[in-house]
VOMAR-915115 format. One record per atom (N, C-alpha, C): atom name; x negated, y negated, z; residue in three letters. Coordinates in Angstrom, 1 decimal. Atoms other than C-alpha are relative to their C-alpha. Layout:
<atoms>
   at     east    north       up    aa
   CA        X        Y        Z   ALA
...
</atoms>
This chain:
<atoms>
   at     east    north       up    aa
    N      0.8     -0.5      1.1   MET
   CA    -14.2     13.6      6.7   MET
    C      0.4     -0.5     -1.4   MET
    N     -0.5      0.6      1.2   ILE
   CA    -12.0     12.4      3.8   ILE
    C      0.9     -1.1      0.4   ILE
    N     -0.7      1.2     -0.4   SER
   CA    -10.9      8.8      4.4   SER
    C      1.3     -0.2     -0.9   SER
    N     -1.1      0.2      0.9   TYR
   CA     -8.7      8.6      1.3   TYR
    C     -0.3      0.7     -1.3   TYR
    N      0.2     -0.5      1.3   VAL
   CA     -8.2     10.1     -2.1   VAL
    C      0.7     -1.0     -1.0   VAL
    N     -0.6      0.9      1.0   LYS
   CA     -7.6      7.8     -5.1   LYS
    C     -0.1      0.7     -1.4   LYS
    N      0.0     -0.8      1.3   GLY
   CA     -6.6      9.5     -8.4   GLY
    C      1.3      0.0     -0.7   GLY
    N     -1.2      0.0      0.8   GLU
   CA     -4.0     10.3    -10.9   GLU
    C      1.0      1.0      0.7   GLU
    N     -1.0     -0.8     -0.5   LEU
   CA     -0.7     11.6     -9.6   LEU
    C      0.5      0.9     -1.1   LEU
    N     -0.2     -1.0      1.0   THR
   CA     -0.2     14.8    -11.5   THR
    C      1.3      0.9      0.2   THR
    N     -1.1     -0.9     -0.3   GLU
   CA      2.5     16.8     -9.7   GLU
    C      0.7     -0.4      1.3   GLU
    N     -0.7      0.3     -1.2   ILE
   CA      5.2     16.4     -7.1   ILE
    C      0.9      1.2      0.4   ILE
    N     -0.8     -1.1     -0.5   PHE
   CA      6.7     19.2     -5.0   PHE
    C      0.9     -0.5      1.2   PHE
    N     -0.9      0.4     -1.1   GLU
   CA      9.1     19.3     -2.0   GLU
    C     -0.6     -0.9      1.0   GLU
    N      0.7      0.9     -1.0   ASP
   CA      6.6     17.9      0.5   ASP
    C     -1.4     -0.1     -0.3   ASP
    N      1.4      0.0      0.3   VAL
   CA      3.4     18.0     -1.4   VAL
    C     -0.2     -0.8     -1.4   VAL
    N      0.4      0.6      1.2   ILE
   CA      1.8     15.8     -4.1   ILE
    C     -1.4      0.5     -0.4   ILE
    N      1.3     -0.4      0.5   VAL
   CA     -1.2     16.6     -6.3   VAL
    C     -0.6     -1.2     -0.6   VAL
    N      0.8      1.1      0.6   LEU
   CA     -3.8     13.9     -7.0   LEU
    C     -1.2      0.6     -0.6   LEU
    N      1.2     -0.5      0.6   GLU
   CA     -6.5     14.6     -9.5   GLU
    C     -1.1     -1.1      0.0   GLU
    N      1.1      0.9     -0.1   ASN
   CA     -9.9     13.0     -8.9   ASN
    C     -1.2      0.7     -0.5   ASN
    N      1.3     -0.7      0.5   ASN
   CA    -13.0     13.9    -11.0   ASN
    C      0.2      1.5     -0.3   ASN
    N     -0.3     -1.3      0.4   GLY
   CA    -11.3     17.0    -12.3   GLY
    C      0.4      1.0      1.1   GLY
    N     -0.4     -0.8     -1.1   ILE
   CA    -10.3     18.3     -8.9   ILE
    C      1.4     -0.5      0.4   ILE
    N     -1.3      0.3     -0.4   GLY
   CA     -6.6     18.5     -7.9   GLY
    C      0.2      0.2      1.5   GLY
    N     -0.2      0.0     -1.5   TYR
   CA     -5.9     17.7     -4.2   TYR
    C      1.4      0.2      0.4   TYR
    N     -1.3     -0.1     -0.5   ASN
   CA     -2.8     19.1     -2.6   ASN
    C      0.1     -0.8      1.3   ASN
    N     -0.1      0.9     -1.2   ILE
   CA     -1.7     16.5     -0.1   ILE
    C      1.4      0.0      0.5   ILE
    N     -1.3      0.0     -0.6   ARG
   CA      1.2     16.9      2.3   ARG
    C      0.4     -1.4      0.4   ARG
    N     -0.5      1.4     -0.2   VAL
   CA      3.3     13.7      2.6   VAL
    C      1.4      0.0      0.7   VAL
    N     -1.4      0.1     -0.6   PRO
   CA      6.4     12.6      4.6   PRO
    C      0.9     -0.3     -1.2   PRO
    N     -1.0      0.2      1.0   ALA
   CA      9.6     12.4      2.6   ALA
    C      0.1     -1.5     -0.4   ALA
    N     -0.1      1.4      0.3   SER
   CA      9.5      8.6      2.9   SER
    C     -0.9     -0.5     -1.0   SER
    N      1.0      0.5      1.0   VAL
   CA      6.5      8.4      0.6   VAL
    C      0.5      0.1     -1.4   VAL
    N     -0.3     -0.3      1.4   PHE
   CA      8.2      9.8     -2.5   PHE
    C      0.6     -1.2     -0.8   PHE
    N     -0.6      1.1      0.7   SER
   CA     10.3      6.7     -3.3   SER
    C     -1.0     -1.2     -0.2   SER
    N      1.0      1.0      0.2   GLN
   CA      7.1      4.6     -3.1   GLN
    C     -1.1      0.3     -1.0   GLN
    N      1.1     -0.5      0.9   LEU
   CA      5.0      6.6     -5.5   LEU
    C      0.1     -0.6     -1.4   LEU
    N     -0.1      0.4      1.4   PRO
   CA      4.1      5.4     -9.0   PRO
    C      0.5      1.2     -0.9   PRO
    N     -0.4     -1.0      1.0   SER
   CA      5.1      7.4    -12.1   SER
    C     -1.1      1.0     -0.1   SER
    N      1.0     -1.0      0.3   ILE
   CA      3.4     10.7    -12.8   ILE
    C     -0.9     -0.5     -1.1   ILE
    N      1.0      0.4      1.0   GLY
   CA      0.2     10.0    -14.7   GLY
    C     -0.7     -1.3      0.4   GLY
    N      0.7      1.2     -0.4   GLN
   CA     -0.6      6.8    -12.9   GLN
    C     -0.8      0.2      1.3   GLN
    N      0.9     -0.1     -1.1   ASN
   CA     -3.2      6.2    -10.2   ASN
    C      0.7     -0.4      1.3   ASN
    N     -0.5      0.4     -1.3   VAL
   CA     -2.4      6.0     -6.5   VAL
    C     -1.1      0.3      1.0   VAL
    N      0.9     -0.2     -1.1   LYS
   CA     -4.5      5.7     -3.3   LYS
    C      0.7      0.5      1.2   LYS
    N     -0.6     -0.6     -1.2   VAL
   CA     -3.6      7.9     -0.4   VAL
    C     -1.0      0.2      1.1   VAL
    N      0.9     -0.2     -1.2   TYR
   CA     -5.1      7.7      3.1   TYR
    C      0.3      1.4      0.6   TYR
    N     -0.2     -1.4     -0.4   THR
   CA     -5.7     11.2      4.4   THR
    C     -0.5      0.4      1.4   THR
    N      0.4     -0.6     -1.3   TYR
   CA     -6.1     13.3      7.5   TYR
    C     -0.2      1.5     -0.3   TYR
    N      0.3     -1.4      0.2   LEU
   CA     -7.8     16.7      7.2   LEU
    C      0.2      0.8      1.2   LEU
    N     -0.3     -0.9     -1.1   TYR
   CA     -6.4     19.3      9.5   TYR
    C     -0.6      1.4     -0.2   TYR
    N      0.7     -1.3      0.2   VAL
   CA     -8.5     22.4     10.0   VAL
    C      0.4      0.9      1.1   VAL
    N     -0.2     -1.1     -1.0   LYS
   CA     -7.6     25.6     11.7   LYS
    C     -0.6      1.3     -0.6   LYS
    N      0.8     -1.2      0.4   GLU
   CA     -8.9     29.1     11.5   GLU
    C      0.3      0.5     -1.4   GLU
    N     -0.3     -0.6      1.3   ASP
   CA     -7.0     30.2      8.4   ASP
    C      0.5     -1.0     -1.0   ASP
    N     -0.4      0.9      1.0   ALA
   CA     -6.3     27.0      6.6   ALA
    C     -0.6     -1.4      0.2   ALA
    N      0.4      1.4      0.0   MET
   CA     -7.4     23.4      5.7   MET
    C      1.1     -0.7     -0.8   MET
    N     -1.1      0.7      0.7   ASN
   CA     -4.6     21.0      4.9   ASN
    C     -0.3     -1.5      0.1   ASN
    N      0.1      1.5      0.1   LEU
   CA     -4.7     17.3      3.8   LEU
    C      1.4     -0.6      0.2   LEU
    N     -1.3      0.8     -0.1   PHE
   CA     -1.9     15.0      5.0   PHE
    C     -0.3     -1.4     -0.4   PHE
    N      0.3      1.3      0.6   GLY
   CA     -1.5     11.7      3.2   GLY
    C      1.1     -1.0      0.3   GLY
    N     -0.9      1.1     -0.3   PHE
   CA      0.0      8.3      3.7   PHE
    C     -0.4     -1.2     -0.9   PHE
    N      0.3      1.1      0.9   LEU
   CA      0.2      5.1      1.6   LEU
    C     -0.6     -1.2      0.7   LEU
    N      0.6      1.1     -0.7   THR
   CA     -1.0      2.8      4.3   THR
    C     -0.8      0.6      1.2   THR
    N      0.8     -0.4     -1.2   ARG
   CA     -3.6      3.0      7.1   ARG
    C      0.8      0.0      1.2   ARG
    N     -0.9      0.1     -1.2   ASP
   CA     -0.9      2.0      9.6   ASP
    C      0.8      1.3      0.1   ASP
    N     -0.8     -1.3     -0.1   ASP
   CA      1.2      5.1      8.7   ASP
    C     -0.9      1.1      0.5   ASP
    N      0.9     -1.1     -0.4   LEU
   CA     -1.9      7.3      9.1   LEU
    C     -0.3     -0.2      1.5   LEU
    N      0.2      0.3     -1.4   LYS
   CA     -2.6      5.6     12.4   LYS
    C      1.1      0.6      0.9   LYS
    N     -1.1     -0.5     -0.7   VAL
   CA      0.8      6.5     13.7   VAL
    C      0.1      1.5      0.0   VAL
    N      0.1     -1.5      0.2   PHE
   CA      0.5     10.1     12.4   PHE
    C     -1.0      0.5      1.0   PHE
    N      1.1     -0.5     -0.9   LYS
   CA     -2.8     10.5     14.4   LYS
    C      0.5     -0.2      1.5   LYS
    N     -0.5      0.2     -1.3   LEU
   CA     -1.1      9.1     17.5   LEU
    C      1.0      1.1      0.4   LEU
    N     -1.0     -1.1     -0.2   LEU
   CA      1.7     11.7     17.2   LEU
    C     -0.7      1.3      0.2   LEU
    N      0.7     -1.3     -0.2   LEU
   CA     -0.9     14.5     17.0   LEU
    C     -0.6      0.1      1.4   LEU
    N      0.6      0.0     -1.4   ASN
   CA     -2.2     13.4     20.4   ASN
    C      1.1      0.4      1.0   ASN
    N     -1.1     -0.3     -1.0   VAL
   CA      1.2     14.1     22.0   VAL
    C      0.1      1.5      0.2   VAL
    N      0.0     -1.5     -0.3   ASN
   CA      1.3     17.5     23.7   ASN
    C      1.2      0.6     -0.6   ASN
    N     -1.1     -0.7      0.6   GLY
   CA      3.4     19.9     21.8   GLY
    C      0.4     -0.4     -1.4   GLY
    N     -0.3      0.5      1.3   ILE
   CA      3.4     18.0     18.5   ILE
    C     -1.2      0.3     -0.9   ILE
    N      1.1     -0.3      1.0   GLY
   CA      1.3     19.4     15.6   GLY
    C      0.3     -0.8     -1.3   GLY
    N     -0.1      0.8      1.3   PRO
   CA      0.9     18.1     12.0   PRO
    C      1.4      0.2     -0.6   PRO
    N     -1.3     -0.2      0.6   LYS
   CA      4.2     19.7     10.9   LYS
    C      1.0     -0.8      0.7   LYS
    N     -0.9      0.8     -0.8   GLY
   CA      6.1     18.1     13.7   GLY
    C     -0.1     -1.5     -0.2   GLY
    N      0.3      1.4      0.2   ALA
   CA      4.4     14.7     13.2   ALA
    C      0.5     -0.4     -1.4   ALA
    N     -0.4      0.3      1.4   LEU
   CA      5.2     14.9      9.4   LEU
    C      1.6     -0.1      0.0   LEU
    N     -1.5      0.0      0.0   ALA
   CA      8.9     15.7     10.2   ALA
    C      0.5     -1.3      0.6   ALA
    N     -0.4      1.2     -0.6   ILE
   CA      9.1     12.7     12.5   ILE
    C     -0.1     -1.2     -1.0   ILE
    N      0.2      1.1      0.9   LEU
   CA      7.7     10.3      9.9   LEU
    C      0.7      0.2     -1.3   LEU
    N     -0.9     -0.1      1.2   SER
   CA      9.9     11.8      7.2   SER
    C      1.4     -0.5      0.4   SER
    N     -1.3      0.4     -0.5   THR
   CA     12.9     10.9      9.4   THR
    C      0.1     -1.5      0.4   THR
    N      0.1      1.3     -0.6   ILE
   CA     11.8      7.7     11.0   ILE
    C     -1.2     -0.8     -0.5   ILE
    N      1.1      0.8      0.5   THR
   CA      9.6      4.9      9.6   THR
    C     -0.9     -0.3      1.2   THR
    N      0.9      0.3     -1.1   PRO
   CA      6.5      4.1     11.7   PRO
    C      0.5     -1.2      0.8   PRO
    N     -0.5      1.1     -0.7   ASP
   CA      8.0      0.7     12.6   ASP
    C      1.2      0.3      0.9   ASP
    N     -1.1     -0.4     -0.8   ASN
   CA     11.3      2.2     13.7   ASN
    C     -0.4      1.0      1.1   ASN
    N      0.5     -0.8     -1.1   LEU
   CA      9.4      4.8     15.7   LEU
    C     -0.6     -0.8      1.1   LEU
    N      0.5      0.9     -1.0   ARG
   CA      7.6      2.0     17.5   ARG
    C      1.1     -0.5      0.8   ARG
    N     -1.1      0.6     -0.7   PHE
   CA     10.9      0.4     18.3   PHE
    C      0.7      1.1      0.9   PHE
    N     -0.6     -1.1     -0.8   ALA
   CA     12.3      3.8     19.5   ALA
    C     -0.8      0.3      1.2   ALA
    N      0.8     -0.3     -1.2   VAL
   CA      9.4      4.5     21.8   VAL
    C      0.1     -1.1      1.0   VAL
    N      0.0      1.1     -1.0   LEU
   CA      9.4      1.0     23.3   LEU
    C      1.3     -0.2      0.6   LEU
    N     -1.3      0.1     -0.6   SER
   CA     13.1      1.1     23.8   SER
    C      0.5      1.3      0.6   SER
    N     -0.3     -1.3     -0.5   GLU
   CA     13.0      4.7     25.0   GLU
    C      1.3      0.6     -0.6   GLU
    N     -1.2     -0.6      0.8   ASP
   CA     15.5      5.8     22.3   ASP
    C     -0.3      1.4     -0.3   ASP
    N      0.2     -1.4      0.2   VAL
   CA     15.4      9.5     22.7   VAL
    C      0.8      0.6     -1.1   VAL
    N     -0.9     -0.5      1.1   LYS
   CA     18.3     10.1     20.3   LYS
    C     -0.6     -0.2     -1.4   LYS
    N      0.5      0.3      1.4   THR
   CA     16.6      8.5     17.3   THR
    C     -1.2      0.9     -0.2   THR
    N      1.2     -0.8      0.1   ILE
   CA     13.3     10.4     17.9   ILE
    C      0.4      1.5     -0.2   ILE
    N     -0.3     -1.4      0.0   SER
   CA     15.0     13.8     18.5   SER
    C      0.9      0.3     -1.2   SER
    N     -0.7     -0.3      1.2   ALA
   CA     16.9     13.4     15.2   ALA
    C     -0.9      0.7     -1.1   ALA
    N      1.0     -0.6      1.0   ALA
   CA     13.7     14.6     13.4   ALA
    C      0.1      1.6      0.2   ALA
    N      0.0     -1.5      0.0   PRO
   CA     13.8     18.4     12.5   PRO
    C     -1.0      0.6      1.0   PRO
    N      0.9     -0.7     -0.9   GLY
   CA     12.3     20.6     15.2   GLY
    C     -0.5     -0.8      1.2   GLY
    N      0.4      0.8     -1.1   ILE
   CA     12.0     17.7     17.7   ILE
    C      1.2     -0.1      1.0   ILE
    N     -1.2      0.1     -0.9   GLY
   CA     14.3     18.2     20.7   GLY
    C     -0.2     -1.2      1.0   GLY
    N      0.0      1.1     -1.0   ALA
   CA     15.1     15.8     23.5   ALA
    C     -1.1      0.0      1.0   ALA
    N      1.1     -0.2     -0.9   LYS
   CA     12.5     17.2     25.8   LYS
    C     -1.3     -0.5     -0.6   LYS
    N      1.2      0.5      0.7   THR
   CA      9.7     16.6     23.2   THR
    C      0.1     -1.5     -0.2   THR
    N     -0.2      1.4      0.2   ALA
   CA     11.1     13.2     22.4   ALA
    C     -0.3     -0.8      1.2   ALA
    N      0.3      0.7     -1.3   LYS
   CA     10.9     12.2     26.1   LYS
    C     -1.5      0.0      0.3   LYS
    N      1.4     -0.1     -0.2   ARG
   CA      7.4     13.4     26.3   ARG
    C     -0.8     -0.9     -0.9   ARG
    N      0.6      0.9      1.0   LEU
   CA      6.5     11.5     23.2   LEU
    C      0.0     -1.4      0.5   LEU
    N     -0.2      1.4     -0.5   ILE
   CA      7.9      8.3     24.7   ILE
    C     -1.0     -0.3      1.1   ILE
    N      0.8      0.2     -1.2   ILE
   CA      6.0      8.7     27.9   ILE
    C     -1.5     -0.1     -0.4   ILE
    N      1.4     -0.1      0.4   GLU
   CA      2.7      9.5     26.2   GLU
    C     -0.4     -1.2     -1.0   GLU
    N      0.3      1.0      1.0   LEU
   CA      2.9      6.8     23.5   LEU
    C      0.4     -1.5      0.4   LEU
    N     -0.5      1.3     -0.4   LYS
   CA      4.6      3.9     25.3   LYS
    C     -1.1     -1.0      0.3   LYS
    N      1.1      0.9     -0.4   ASP
   CA      1.3      2.4     26.6   ASP
    C     -0.9     -0.2     -1.2   ASP
    N      0.9      0.1      1.1   LYS
   CA     -0.4      2.9     23.2   LYS
    C      0.6     -0.8     -1.2   LYS
    N     -0.6      0.7      1.1   LEU
   CA      2.1      1.0     21.1   LEU
    C      0.4     -1.4      0.5   LEU
    N     -0.4      1.4     -0.4   LYS
   CA      2.7     -2.8     21.2   LYS
    C      1.0     -0.6     -1.0   LYS
    N     -1.1      0.7      0.8   LEU
   CA      5.7     -4.8     20.0   LEU
    C     -0.6     -0.9     -1.0   LEU
    N      0.6      0.9      1.0   GLU
   CA      3.4     -7.2     18.3   GLU
    C     -0.4      0.7     -1.3   GLU
    N      0.3     -0.8      1.2   GLU
   CA      2.3     -4.4     15.9   GLU
    C      1.2      0.2     -0.9   GLU
    N     -1.2     -0.2      0.8   VAL
   CA      5.9     -3.9     14.8   VAL
    C      0.2     -1.3     -0.9   VAL
    N     -0.2      1.3      0.7   PHE
   CA      6.2     -7.6     13.8   PHE
    C     -1.0     -0.2     -1.1   PHE
    N      1.1      0.2      1.0   GLU
   CA      2.8     -7.7     12.1   GLU
    C      0.2      1.0     -1.2   GLU
    N     -0.2     -1.0      1.1   SER
   CA      3.6     -4.5     10.1   SER
    C      1.2     -0.4     -0.8   SER
    N     -1.2      0.4      0.7   ALA
   CA      7.1     -5.8      9.2   ALA
    C     -0.3     -1.1     -1.0   ALA
    N      0.4      1.2      0.9   VAL
   CA      5.6     -9.1      7.8   VAL
    C     -0.8      0.5     -1.2   VAL
    N      0.8     -0.6      1.1   SER
   CA      3.0     -7.1      5.8   SER
    C      0.8      0.7     -1.0   SER
    N     -0.8     -0.8      0.9   LYS
   CA      5.5     -4.8      4.3   LYS
    C      1.0     -0.8     -0.7   LYS
    N     -0.9      0.9      0.7   THR
   CA      7.9     -7.6      3.5   THR
    C     -0.7     -0.6     -1.2   THR
    N      0.8      0.7      1.1   GLN
   CA      5.1     -9.3      1.5   GLN
    C     -0.2      1.0     -1.1   GLN
    N      0.3     -1.1      1.0   GLN
   CA      4.3     -6.0     -0.2   GLN
    C      1.3      0.2     -0.9   GLN
    N     -1.3     -0.3      0.7   ALA
   CA      8.0     -5.4     -1.1   ALA
    C      0.3     -1.1     -1.0   ALA
    N     -0.3      1.1      0.9   ALA
   CA      8.2     -8.9     -2.6   ALA
    C     -0.7      0.1     -1.3   ALA
    N      0.8     -0.1      1.2   SER
   CA      5.5     -8.0     -5.1   SER
    C      0.3      1.4     -0.7   SER
    N     -0.3     -1.3      0.5   ASP
   CA      6.9     -4.5     -5.7   ASP
    C      1.5      0.4      0.2   ASP
    N     -1.4     -0.3     -0.2   ASN
   CA     10.7     -4.6     -5.9   ASN
    C      0.4      1.3     -0.6   ASN
    N     -0.3     -1.3      0.6   GLY
   CA     10.6     -1.4     -8.0   GLY
    C      0.2      1.1      1.0   GLY
    N     -0.1     -1.0     -1.0   ILE
   CA     10.3      0.6     -4.8   ILE
    C      1.5      0.2      0.3   ILE
    N     -1.4     -0.1     -0.4   PHE
   CA     13.9     -0.2     -3.9   PHE
    C      0.9      0.6     -1.1   PHE
    N     -0.7     -0.5      1.2   ALA
   CA     15.2      0.5     -7.4   ALA
    C     -0.2      1.5     -0.1   ALA
    N      0.3     -1.4      0.2   LYS
   CA     13.5      3.9     -7.5   LYS
    C      0.7      0.8      1.1   LYS
    N     -0.7     -0.7     -1.1   ASN
   CA     14.9      4.8     -4.1   ASN
    C      1.5      0.1     -0.3   ASN
    N     -1.4      0.0      0.3   GLU
   CA     18.4      3.9     -5.2   GLU
    C      0.3      1.0     -1.1   GLU
    N     -0.2     -1.0      1.1   ALA
   CA     18.0      6.0     -8.4   ALA
    C     -0.1      1.4      0.6   ALA
    N      0.1     -1.3     -0.6   ILE
   CA     16.9      9.0     -6.3   ILE
    C      1.3      0.3      0.8   ILE
    N     -1.2     -0.2     -0.8   GLU
   CA     19.9      8.6     -4.0   GLU
    C      1.2      0.3     -0.9   GLU
    N     -1.1     -0.2      0.9   ALA
   CA     22.2      8.4     -7.0   ALA
    C     -0.1      1.4     -0.6   ALA
    N      0.1     -1.3      0.6   LEU
   CA     20.8     11.6     -8.5   LEU
    C      0.4      1.1      1.0   LEU
    N     -0.4     -1.0     -1.0   THR
   CA     21.2     13.5     -5.3   THR
    C      1.5      0.0      0.2   THR
    N     -1.5      0.0     -0.1   ALA
   CA     24.8     12.3     -5.1   ALA
    C      0.7      0.7     -1.2   ALA
    N     -0.6     -0.7      1.2   LEU
   CA     25.3     13.7     -8.6   LEU
    C     -0.2      1.6      0.1   LEU
    N      0.2     -1.4     -0.2   GLY
   CA     24.2     17.1     -7.3   GLY
    C     -1.4      0.6     -0.2   GLY
    N      1.4     -0.5      0.2   TYR
   CA     20.5     17.3     -8.1   TYR
    C     -0.7      0.1      1.4   TYR
    N      0.7     -0.2     -1.2   SER
   CA     18.1     18.5     -5.4   SER
    C     -0.9     -1.2      0.2   SER
    N      0.9      1.1     -0.3   SER
   CA     15.9     15.9     -3.7   SER
    C     -1.3      0.1     -0.7   SER
    N      1.3     -0.2      0.7   ALA
   CA     12.8     17.5     -5.2   ALA
    C      0.1     -0.4     -1.5   ALA
    N     -0.2      0.2      1.5   ASP
   CA     14.2     17.4     -8.8   ASP
    C      0.2     -1.5     -0.2   ASP
    N     -0.2      1.4      0.2   ALA
   CA     15.4     13.8     -8.3   ALA
    C     -1.2     -0.8      0.2   ALA
    N      1.2      0.7     -0.2   MET
   CA     12.1     12.6     -6.9   MET
    C     -1.0      0.2     -1.2   MET
    N      0.9     -0.3      1.1   LYS
   CA     10.2     14.3     -9.7   LYS
    C      0.4     -0.7     -1.3   LYS
    N     -0.5      0.7      1.3   ALA
   CA     12.4     12.9    -12.5   ALA
    C     -0.3     -1.5      0.1   ALA
    N      0.2      1.4     -0.2   VAL
   CA     12.2      9.4    -11.1   VAL
    C     -1.5     -0.4     -0.2   VAL
    N      1.5      0.3      0.1   SER
   CA      8.4      9.6    -10.8   SER
    C     -0.5      0.1     -1.4   SER
    N      0.4     -0.2      1.4   GLN
   CA      8.2     10.6    -14.5   GLN
    C      0.4     -1.2     -0.9   GLN
    N     -0.4      1.2      0.8   VAL
   CA      9.9      7.4    -15.6   VAL
    C     -1.1     -1.0     -0.2   VAL
    N      1.1      0.9      0.3   GLU
   CA      7.4      5.2    -17.3   GLU
    C      0.5     -1.5      0.2   GLU
    N     -0.3      1.4     -0.2   ASP
   CA      7.3      1.5    -16.3   ASP
    C      1.2     -0.2      0.9   ASP
    N     -1.1      0.1     -0.9   ALA
   CA      9.8      2.2    -13.5   ALA
    C      0.0     -1.3      0.8   ALA
    N      0.2      1.2     -0.9   GLN
   CA      8.4     -0.8    -11.5   GLN
    C      0.7     -1.2     -0.7   GLN
    N     -0.6      1.2      0.7   GLU
   CA      9.8     -3.1    -14.2   GLU
    C      1.5      0.1     -0.2   GLU
    N     -1.4     -0.3      0.3   MET
   CA     13.3     -1.6    -14.3   MET
    C      0.9     -0.2      1.3   MET
    N     -0.9     -0.1     -1.1   ASP
   CA     16.4     -1.9    -12.1   ASP
    C      0.5      1.4      0.2   ASP
    N     -0.4     -1.4     -0.4   SER
   CA     18.0      1.2    -10.5   SER
    C      0.8      0.6     -1.1   SER
    N     -0.8     -0.6      1.0   GLU
   CA     20.5      1.7    -13.3   GLU
    C     -0.8      0.5     -1.2   GLU
    N      0.8     -0.5      1.1   LYS
   CA     17.9      1.9    -16.0   LYS
    C     -0.9      1.2      0.4   LYS
    N      0.8     -1.2     -0.5   ILE
   CA     15.7      4.2    -13.9   ILE
    C      0.9      1.2      0.0   ILE
    N     -0.9     -1.1     -0.1   LEU
   CA     18.7      6.4    -13.3   LEU
    C      0.2      0.6     -1.4   LEU
    N     -0.2     -0.5      1.4   LYS
   CA     19.4      6.7    -17.1   LYS
    C     -1.2      0.7     -0.5   LYS
    N      1.2     -0.6      0.5   GLU
   CA     15.8      7.5    -17.9   GLU
    C     -0.3      1.3      0.7   GLU
    N      0.2     -1.2     -0.8   ALA
   CA     15.6     10.0    -15.1   ALA
    C      0.9      1.2     -0.4   ALA
    N     -0.9     -1.0      0.5   LEU
   CA     18.7     11.8    -16.3   LEU
    C     -0.4      0.6     -1.3   LEU
    N      0.6     -0.5      1.2   LYS
   CA     17.0     12.1    -19.7   LYS
    C     -1.0      1.0      0.3   LYS
    N      1.0     -1.0     -0.4   LYS
   CA     14.1     13.8    -18.0   LYS
    C      0.5      1.3      0.5   LYS
    N     -0.6     -1.2     -0.5   LEU
   CA     16.3     16.2    -16.2   LEU
    C      0.7      0.8     -1.0   LEU
    N     -0.7     -0.7      1.1   ALA
   CA     18.2     17.1    -19.4   ALA
    C     -1.0      0.8     -0.8   ALA
    N      1.0     -0.7      0.7   MET
   CA     14.9     18.2    -20.8   MET
    C     -0.6      1.2      0.7   MET
    N      0.5     -1.1     -0.8   LEU
   CA     14.2     20.7    -18.0   LEU
    C      0.7      1.3     -0.4   LEU
</atoms>
């Protein structure tokens, strides 16, 4: 129904971002791995979405690439894994590492995700092994390497977030502060950290 939402990033919460498009703010649930790749608050971002509808709620789940969304949908087809479980898996394991884990039958890596036990991990491997191909891992890795080369700021932002959490700040506060740093893509991790600390001091 909603293929993607492109708009201004206005808010960041523990597992939700808010994108404003044409005066409407969309609550979009995202895996933790997305936060370090987001632009600063106030900038535009495109998020590929999946609309999950049940009797008492409608939730949007979002990802920065179609490939991540594809893996999320595959996880939903596994018996016993709903949107919450799929999001937990992709917050712990990147889609590429998940492919490796499935193809190598690595139960331990998959069951490291919150709420995913060994039994569910084994079922996931059985149900997805024939749907995932090793070639996709290499194609995805090449694509992401090329993207990273044009956007080195992602790594610097991630390092700054890790430094803030090491200093005692919560993950949510660290992510929010870093996302508010203007022109973070042009800075190294040390500069981002200094600017983020200024933002936190104003709270």
